[in-house]
MOPAC internal coordinates of N, CA, C and O (Angstrom, degrees):
PM7 1SCF
backbone

  N    0.0000 0     0.00 0     0.00 0    0    0    0
  C    1.4408 1     0.00 0     0.00 0    1    0    0
  C    1.5296 1   108.89 1     0.00 0    2    1    0
  O    1.2310 1   120.63 1   -44.28 1    3    2    1
  N    1.3029 1   116.41 1   135.72 1    3    2    1
  C    1.4570 1   121.37 1   179.03 1    5    3    2
  C    1.5261 1   109.83 1   -74.36 1    6    5    3
  O    1.2310 1   120.99 1   -38.02 1    7    6    5
  N    1.3087 1   115.72 1   141.98 1    7    6    5
  C    1.4575 1   119.08 1   177.73 1    9    7    6
  C    1.5209 1   111.62 1   -86.69 1   10    9    7
  O    1.2310 1   120.31 1   148.12 1   11   10    9
  N    1.3094 1   117.02 1   -31.88 1   11   10    9
  C    1.4672 1   121.14 1   179.06 1   13   11   10
  C    1.5200 1   109.50 1  -115.92 1   14   13   11
  O    1.2310 1   120.64 1   -87.01 1   15   14   13
  N    1.3049 1   116.38 1    92.99 1   15   14   13
  C    1.4515 1   121.18 1   179.02 1   17   15   14
  C    1.5184 1   108.68 1   -91.72 1   18   17   15
  O    1.2310 1   120.49 1   -48.54 1   19   18   17
  N    1.2956 1   116.66 1   131.46 1   19   18   17
  C    1.4598 1   121.58 1   180.00 1   21   19   18
  C    1.5212 1   109.21 1   -84.38 1   22   21   19
  O    1.2310 1   121.40 1   -38.23 1   23   22   21
  N    1.3368 1   114.93 1   141.77 1   23   22   21
  C    1.4499 1   120.15 1   173.00 1   25   23   22
  C    1.5158 1   107.53 1  -148.18 1   26   25   23
  O    1.2310 1   121.55 1   -20.37 1   27   26   25
  N    1.2914 1   114.63 1   159.63 1   27   26   25
  C    1.4551 1   119.51 1  -178.70 1   29   27   26
  C    1.5145 1   108.52 1  -135.25 1   30   29   27
  O    1.2310 1   120.94 1   -45.58 1   31   30   29
  N    1.3188 1   115.81 1   134.42 1   31   30   29
  C    1.4637 1   121.06 1   178.88 1   33   31   30
  C    1.5226 1   107.55 1  -126.30 1   34   33   31
  O    1.2310 1   120.84 1   -49.50 1   35   34   33
  N    1.3096 1   116.00 1   130.50 1   35   34   33
  C    1.4571 1   120.92 1   176.01 1   37   35   34
  C    1.5204 1   107.64 1   -97.54 1   38   37   35
  O    1.2310 1   121.07 1   -56.43 1   39   38   37
  N    1.3278 1   115.56 1   123.57 1   39   38   37
  C    1.4545 1   120.61 1  -178.88 1   41   39   38
  C    1.5153 1   110.76 1  -107.13 1   42   41   39
  O    1.2310 1   120.46 1   -32.61 1   43   42   41
  N    1.3271 1   116.72 1   147.39 1   43   42   41
  C    1.4627 1   119.29 1   171.48 1   45   43   42
  C    1.5398 1   109.34 1   -62.46 1   46   45   43
  O    1.2310 1   120.43 1   -22.77 1   47   46   45
  N    1.3089 1   116.78 1   157.23 1   47   46   45
  C    1.4617 1   122.37 1  -173.83 1   49   47   46
  C    1.5309 1   112.86 1   -55.20 1   50   49   47
  O    1.2310 1   119.85 1   136.53 1   51   50   49
  N    1.3376 1   117.88 1   -43.47 1   51   50   49
  C    1.4670 1   119.74 1  -178.00 1   53   51   50
  C    1.5259 1   111.70 1   -66.07 1   54   53   51
  O    1.2310 1   120.00 1   142.83 1   55   54   53
  N    1.3304 1   117.60 1   -37.17 1   55   54   53
  C    1.4578 1   120.57 1   178.61 1   57   55   54
  C    1.5332 1   111.25 1   -71.60 1   58   57   55
  O    1.2310 1   120.66 1   144.15 1   59   58   57
  N    1.3084 1   116.34 1   -35.85 1   59   58   57
  C    1.4620 1   120.26 1   176.85 1   61   59   58
  C    1.5321 1   110.09 1   -63.97 1   62   61   59
  O    1.2310 1   120.50 1   138.99 1   63   62   61
  N    1.3391 1   116.64 1   -41.01 1   63   62   61
  C    1.4641 1   120.47 1   176.99 1   65   63   62
  C    1.5274 1   109.87 1   -60.60 1   66   65   63
  O    1.2310 1   120.42 1   138.73 1   67   66   65
  N    1.3140 1   116.81 1   -41.27 1   67   66   65
  C    1.4645 1   121.49 1   179.06 1   69   67   66
  C    1.5281 1   110.68 1   -62.61 1   70   69   67
  O    1.2310 1   120.51 1   135.39 1   71   70   69
  N    1.3228 1   116.62 1   -44.61 1   71   70   69
  C    1.4677 1   120.56 1   179.09 1   73   71   70
  C    1.5284 1   110.48 1   -62.08 1   74   73   71
  O    1.2310 1   120.45 1   136.39 1   75   74   73
  N    1.3154 1   116.75 1   -43.61 1   75   74   73
  C    1.4680 1   120.64 1  -179.80 1   77   75   74
  C    1.5274 1   110.50 1   -66.21 1   78   77   75
  O    1.2310 1   120.48 1   140.25 1   79   78   77
  N    1.3246 1   116.68 1   -39.75 1   79   78   77
  C    1.4655 1   120.85 1   177.28 1   81   79   78
  C    1.5293 1   111.08 1   -62.82 1   82   81   79
  O    1.2310 1   120.67 1   134.85 1   83   82   81
  N    1.3276 1   116.33 1   -45.15 1   83   82   81
  C    1.4645 1   120.56 1   178.38 1   85   83   82
  C    1.5221 1   111.13 1   -65.85 1   86   85   83
  O    1.2310 1   120.30 1   144.52 1   87   86   85
  N    1.3172 1   117.03 1   -35.48 1   87   86   85
  C    1.4608 1   120.95 1   178.31 1   89   87   86
  C    1.5240 1   109.80 1   -59.27 1   90   89   87
  O    1.2310 1   120.47 1   137.69 1   91   90   89
  N    1.3238 1   116.70 1   -42.31 1   91   90   89
  C    1.4672 1   120.61 1   179.35 1   93   91   90
  C    1.5309 1   110.77 1   -68.66 1   94   93   91
  O    1.2310 1   120.37 1   134.88 1   95   94   93
  N    1.3319 1   116.90 1   -45.12 1   95   94   93
  C    1.4695 1   120.90 1  -178.65 1   97   95   94
  C    1.5239 1   111.86 1   -64.46 1   98   97   95
  O    1.2310 1   120.81 1   140.40 1   99   98   97
  N    1.3218 1   116.06 1   -39.60 1   99   98   97
  C    1.4642 1   120.76 1  -177.91 1  101   99   98
  C    1.5246 1   112.62 1   -85.21 1  102  101   99
  O    1.2310 1   121.16 1   171.72 1  103  102  101
  N    1.3265 1   115.39 1    -8.28 1  103  102  101
  C    1.4643 1   121.04 1  -174.81 1  105  103  102
  C    1.5313 1   110.74 1    55.17 1  106  105  103
  O    1.2310 1   121.80 1  -138.40 1  107  106  105
  N    1.3218 1   114.16 1    41.60 1  107  106  105
  C    1.4605 1   121.01 1   179.17 1  109  107  106
  C    1.5226 1   109.43 1   -79.68 1  110  109  107
  O    1.2310 1   121.05 1   -31.66 1  111  110  109
  N    1.3164 1   115.60 1   148.34 1  111  110  109
  C    1.4579 1   120.41 1  -178.19 1  113  111  110
  C    1.5229 1   112.18 1   -72.83 1  114  113  111
  O    1.2310 1   120.58 1   150.24 1  115  114  113
  N    1.3393 1   116.50 1   -29.76 1  115  114  113
  C    1.4603 1   119.07 1  -176.92 1  117  115  114
  C    1.5217 1   110.47 1  -147.36 1  118  117  115
  O    1.2310 1   121.37 1   -13.95 1  119  118  117
  N    1.3127 1   114.98 1   166.05 1  119  118  117
  C    1.4659 1   120.88 1   175.90 1  121  119  118
  C    1.5266 1   110.03 1   -66.07 1  122  121  119
  O    1.2310 1   120.94 1   147.41 1  123  122  121
  N    1.3299 1   115.80 1   -32.59 1  123  122  121
  C    1.4722 1   120.53 1   179.07 1  125  123  122
  C    1.5269 1   109.96 1   -62.27 1  126  125  123
  O    1.2310 1   120.38 1   140.54 1  127  126  125
  N    1.3270 1   116.88 1   -39.46 1  127  126  125
  C    1.4638 1   120.51 1   178.78 1  129  127  126
  C    1.5286 1   110.59 1   -62.80 1  130  129  127
  O    1.2310 1   120.18 1   141.58 1  131  130  129
  N    1.3253 1   117.26 1   -38.42 1  131  130  129
  C    1.4651 1   121.70 1   177.42 1  133  131  130
  C    1.5268 1   109.77 1   -61.38 1  134  133  131
  O    1.2310 1   120.37 1   133.98 1  135  134  133
  N    1.3116 1   116.91 1   -46.02 1  135  134  133
  C    1.4674 1   121.40 1  -179.56 1  137  135  134
  C    1.5284 1   110.09 1   -64.83 1  138  137  135
  O    1.2310 1   120.28 1   138.00 1  139  138  137
  N    1.3209 1   117.08 1   -42.00 1  139  138  137
  C    1.4792 1   120.18 1   179.04 1  141  139  138
  C    1.5201 1   111.31 1   -61.40 1  142  141  139
  O    1.2310 1   120.76 1   135.54 1  143  142  141
  N    1.3336 1   116.15 1   -44.46 1  143  142  141
  C    1.4710 1   119.81 1   178.21 1  145  143  142
  C    1.5215 1   110.53 1   -60.78 1  146  145  143
  O    1.2310 1   120.99 1   137.43 1  147  146  145
  N    1.3222 1   115.72 1   -42.57 1  147  146  145
  C    1.4693 1   120.21 1   178.95 1  149  147  146
  C    1.5199 1   111.75 1   -61.68 1  150  149  147
  O    1.2310 1   120.91 1   137.59 1  151  150  149
  N    1.3201 1   115.87 1   -42.41 1  151  150  149
  C    1.4645 1   119.75 1   178.53 1  153  151  150
  C    1.5282 1   111.27 1   -64.21 1  154  153  151
  O    1.2310 1   120.63 1   138.63 1  155  154  153
  N    1.3329 1   116.40 1   -41.37 1  155  154  153
  C    1.4694 1   120.73 1   178.52 1  157  155  154
  C    1.5256 1   110.72 1   -62.33 1  158  157  155
  O    1.2310 1   120.45 1   135.46 1  159  158  157
  N    1.3350 1   116.75 1   -44.54 1  159  158  157
  C    1.4629 1   120.53 1   178.79 1  161  159  158
  C    1.5273 1   111.70 1   -62.73 1  162  161  159
  O    1.2310 1   120.79 1   139.11 1  163  162  161
  N    1.3221 1   116.10 1   -40.89 1  163  162  161
  C    1.4618 1   120.25 1   177.91 1  165  163  162
  C    1.5180 1   110.95 1   -62.79 1  166  165  163
  O    1.2310 1   120.40 1   137.33 1  167  166  165
  N    1.3146 1   116.85 1   -42.67 1  167  166  165
  C    1.4612 1   120.90 1   179.03 1  169  167  166
  C    1.5295 1   110.71 1   -63.35 1  170  169  167
  O    1.2310 1   120.06 1   135.39 1  171  170  169
  N    1.3284 1   117.48 1   -44.61 1  171  170  169
  C    1.4664 1   121.22 1   179.75 1  173  171  170
  C    1.5239 1   111.08 1   -63.21 1  174  173  171
  O    1.2310 1   120.38 1   137.62 1  175  174  173
  N    1.3228 1   116.88 1   -42.38 1  175  174  173
  C    1.4651 1   120.66 1   179.60 1  177  175  174
  C    1.5250 1   110.73 1   -64.32 1  178  177  175
  O    1.2310 1   120.59 1   139.59 1  179  178  177
  N    1.3234 1   116.47 1   -40.41 1  179  178  177
  C    1.4648 1   121.16 1   179.21 1  181  179  178
  C    1.5229 1   110.48 1   -65.12 1  182  181  179
  O    1.2310 1   120.52 1   137.86 1  183  182  181
  N    1.3287 1   116.61 1   -42.14 1  183  182  181
  C    1.4642 1   120.08 1   178.81 1  185  183  182
  C    1.5205 1   111.07 1   -65.42 1  186  185  183
  O    1.2310 1   120.29 1   140.45 1  187  186  185
  N    1.3347 1   117.06 1   -39.55 1  187  186  185
  C    1.4724 1   120.35 1   177.79 1  189  187  186
  C    1.5190 1   110.39 1   -62.73 1  190  189  187
  O    1.2310 1   120.41 1   137.93 1  191  190  189
  N    1.3281 1   116.83 1   -42.07 1  191  190  189
  C    1.4650 1   120.40 1   179.84 1  193  191  190
  C    1.5258 1   110.41 1   -64.45 1  194  193  191
  O    1.2310 1   120.19 1   141.94 1  195  194  193
  N    1.3145 1   117.25 1   -38.06 1  195  194  193
  C    1.4686 1   120.73 1   177.68 1  197  195  194
  C    1.5242 1   110.26 1   -63.84 1  198  197  195
  O    1.2310 1   120.72 1   138.70 1  199  198  197
  N    1.3308 1   116.24 1   -41.30 1  199  198  197
  C    1.4741 1   119.94 1   177.88 1  201  199  198
  C    1.5256 1   110.84 1   -64.70 1  202  201  199
  O    1.2310 1   120.30 1   136.75 1  203  202  201
  N    1.3259 1   117.03 1   -43.25 1  203  202  201
  C    1.4678 1   120.24 1   178.53 1  205  203  202
  C    1.5281 1   110.55 1   -58.48 1  206  205  203
  O    1.2310 1   120.83 1   134.99 1  207  206  205
  N    1.3088 1   116.01 1   -45.01 1  207  206  205
  C    1.4692 1   120.54 1  -179.61 1  209  207  206
  C    1.5220 1   110.62 1   -63.61 1  210  209  207
  O    1.2310 1   119.95 1   139.66 1  211  210  209
  N    1.3199 1   117.69 1   -40.34 1  211  210  209
  C    1.4645 1   120.89 1   178.11 1  213  211  210
  C    1.5248 1   110.74 1   -63.68 1  214  213  211
  O    1.2310 1   120.12 1   138.04 1  215  214  213
  N    1.3382 1   117.38 1   -41.96 1  215  214  213
  C    1.4668 1   120.64 1   177.67 1  217  215  214
  C    1.5258 1   110.84 1   -65.08 1  218  217  215
  O    1.2310 1   120.25 1   140.57 1  219  218  217
  N    1.3381 1   117.12 1   -39.43 1  219  218  217
  C    1.4717 1   120.50 1   177.41 1  221  219  218
  C    1.5191 1   111.03 1   -59.44 1  222  221  219
  O    1.2310 1   121.18 1   132.96 1  223  222  221
  N    1.3400 1   115.36 1   -47.04 1  223  222  221
  C    1.4810 1   119.10 1  -179.48 1  225  223  222
  C    1.5246 1   110.72 1   -63.75 1  226  225  223
  O    1.2310 1   120.16 1   137.13 1  227  226  225
  N    1.3320 1   117.31 1   -42.87 1  227  226  225
  C    1.4685 1   121.05 1  -179.16 1  229  227  226
  C    1.5236 1   110.37 1   -64.99 1  230  229  227
  O    1.2310 1   120.42 1   138.37 1  231  230  229
  N    1.3214 1   116.81 1   -41.63 1  231  230  229
  C    1.4593 1   120.79 1   179.42 1  233  231  230
  C    1.5239 1   110.82 1   -63.46 1  234  233  231
  O    1.2310 1   120.89 1   135.24 1  235  234  233
  N    1.3110 1   115.91 1   -44.76 1  235  234  233
  C    1.4700 1   120.80 1   179.53 1  237  235  234
  C    1.5244 1   110.65 1   -62.50 1  238  237  235
  O    1.2310 1   120.48 1   141.29 1  239  238  237
  N    1.3211 1   116.69 1   -38.71 1  239  238  237
  C    1.4635 1   120.78 1  -177.98 1  241  239  238
  C    1.5306 1   111.88 1   -70.84 1  242  241  239
  O    1.2310 1   119.81 1   151.82 1  243  242  241
  N    1.3323 1   117.97 1   -28.18 1  243  242  241
  C    1.4692 1   120.10 1  -176.20 1  245  243  242
  C    1.5226 1   113.52 1   -97.71 1  246  245  243
  O    1.2310 1   118.93 1   174.75 1  247  246  245
  N    1.3121 1   119.66 1    -5.25 1  247  246  245
  C    1.4707 1   121.31 1  -178.15 1  249  247  246
  C    1.5288 1   113.50 1   -57.44 1  250  249  247
  O    1.2310 1   118.72 1   132.61 1  251  250  249
  N    1.3228 1   120.04 1   -47.39 1  251  250  249
  C    1.4736 1   118.59 1  -179.97 1  253  251  250
  C    1.5352 1   111.86 1   -60.62 1  254  253  251
  O    1.2310 1   119.90 1   138.42 1  255  254  253
  N    1.3042 1   117.79 1   -41.58 1  255  254  253
  C    1.4577 1   121.16 1  -179.80 1  257  255  254
  C    1.5308 1   110.12 1   -67.55 1  258  257  255
  O    1.2310 1   119.96 1   143.79 1  259  258  257
  N    1.3199 1   117.68 1   -36.21 1  259  258  257
  C    1.4554 1   121.21 1  -179.96 1  261  259  258
  C    1.5253 1   110.97 1   -63.23 1  262  261  259
  O    1.2310 1   120.18 1   135.82 1  263  262  261
  N    1.3145 1   117.25 1   -44.18 1  263  262  261
  C    1.4610 1   120.95 1   178.71 1  265  263  262
  C    1.5218 1   110.84 1   -59.75 1  266  265  263
  O    1.2310 1   120.84 1   137.30 1  267  266  265
  N    1.3094 1   116.00 1   -42.70 1  267  266  265
  C    1.4617 1   120.75 1   179.68 1  269  267  266
  C    1.5322 1   110.11 1   -65.57 1  270  269  267
  O    1.2310 1   119.81 1   135.41 1  271  270  269
  N    1.3136 1   117.97 1   -44.59 1  271  270  269
  C    1.4641 1   121.80 1   179.64 1  273  271  270
  C    1.5240 1   111.26 1   -62.10 1  274  273  271
  O    1.2310 1   120.44 1   137.29 1  275  274  273
  N    1.3190 1   116.77 1   -42.71 1  275  274  273
  C    1.4623 1   120.29 1   179.21 1  277  275  274
  C    1.5256 1   111.31 1   -64.82 1  278  277  275
  O    1.2310 1   120.39 1   141.55 1  279  278  277
  N    1.3164 1   116.86 1   -38.45 1  279  278  277
  C    1.4686 1   120.42 1   177.42 1  281  279  278
  C    1.5248 1   110.61 1   -63.00 1  282  281  279
  O    1.2310 1   120.44 1   140.00 1  283  282  281
  N    1.3229 1   116.77 1   -40.00 1  283  282  281
  C    1.4646 1   120.49 1   179.07 1  285  283  282
  C    1.5241 1   111.25 1   -67.65 1  286  285  283
  O    1.2310 1   120.03 1   143.42 1  287  286  285
  N    1.3106 1   117.56 1   -36.58 1  287  286  285
  C    1.4683 1   121.48 1  -178.82 1  289  287  286
  C    1.5263 1   112.89 1   -78.15 1  290  289  287
  O    1.2310 1   120.20 1   160.20 1  291  290  289
  N    1.3182 1   117.23 1   -19.80 1  291  290  289
  C    1.4614 1   121.49 1  -177.46 1  293  291  290
  C    1.5282 1   111.80 1   -55.61 1  294  293  291
  O    1.2310 1   120.56 1   135.58 1  295  294  293
  N    1.3151 1   116.53 1   -44.42 1  295  294  293
  C    1.4600 1   120.53 1   179.81 1  297  295  294
  C    1.5114 1   112.95 1   -68.36 1  298  297  295
  O    1.2310 1   120.38 1   148.77 1  299  298  297
  N    1.3149 1   116.88 1   -31.23 1  299  298  297
  C    1.4647 1   120.93 1  -179.07 1  301  299  298
  C    1.5284 1   112.70 1   -77.15 1  302  301  299
  O    1.2310 1   120.05 1   157.35 1  303  302  301
  N    1.3156 1   117.51 1   -22.65 1  303  302  301
  C    1.4544 1   121.18 1  -174.98 1  305  303  302
  C    1.5225 1   111.94 1   -63.29 1  306  305  303
  O    1.2310 1   119.64 1   144.39 1  307  306  305
  N    1.3134 1   118.30 1   -35.61 1  307  306  305
  C    1.4636 1   120.30 1  -177.63 1  309  307  306
  C    1.5232 1   112.01 1  -100.13 1  310  309  307
  O    1.2310 1   119.66 1  -176.44 1  311  310  309
  N    1.2990 1   118.25 1     3.56 1  311  310  309
  C    1.4598 1   122.24 1  -178.33 1  313  311  310
  C    1.5227 1   111.15 1   -62.90 1  314  313  311
  O    1.2310 1   120.27 1   -53.01 1  315  314  313
  N    1.3139 1   117.08 1   126.99 1  315  314  313
  C    1.4484 1   122.19 1   177.14 1  317  315  314
  C    1.5136 1   114.87 1    85.85 1  318  317  315
  O    1.2310 1   119.55 1  -179.82 1  319  318  317
  N    1.3106 1   118.46 1     0.18 1  319  318  317
  C    1.4637 1   120.57 1  -179.66 1  321  319  318
  C    1.5200 1   112.24 1   -75.97 1  322  321  319
  O    1.2310 1   119.96 1   158.25 1  323  322  321
  N    1.3438 1   117.67 1   -21.75 1  323  322  321
  C    1.4611 1   120.39 1   179.89 1  325  323  322
  C    1.5117 1   110.82 1   -64.73 1  326  325  323
  O    1.2310 1   119.90 1   154.45 1  327  326  325
  N    1.3103 1   117.80 1   -25.55 1  327  326  325
  C    1.4483 1   122.02 1  -177.36 1  329  327  326
  C    1.5284 1   112.06 1   -73.77 1  330  329  327
  O    1.2310 1   119.05 1   161.72 1  331  330  329
  N    1.2889 1   119.42 1   -18.28 1  331  330  329
  C    1.4674 1   122.32 1  -176.79 1  333  331  330
  C    1.4764 1   107.55 1   -84.36 1  334  333  331
  O    1.2310 1   120.10 1   180.00 1  335  334  333

């Protein structure tokens, strides 16, 4: 397998201007580096969103059990305080 595979992408003029503008702002060596950074950021954002959704589902699934557990612990929280 080749480590450096060549590819070419033709961008519309407005998108090319954006890439060139970002290249200057990021002080990137090439337009390809700008695209790679963008792809990495997109991947990270997508993974974060997937994690958020997983936490939402897990939280929703455990809410009924949490209420029950807290109710059971409520009586234990003040146990033994009369002695102080």
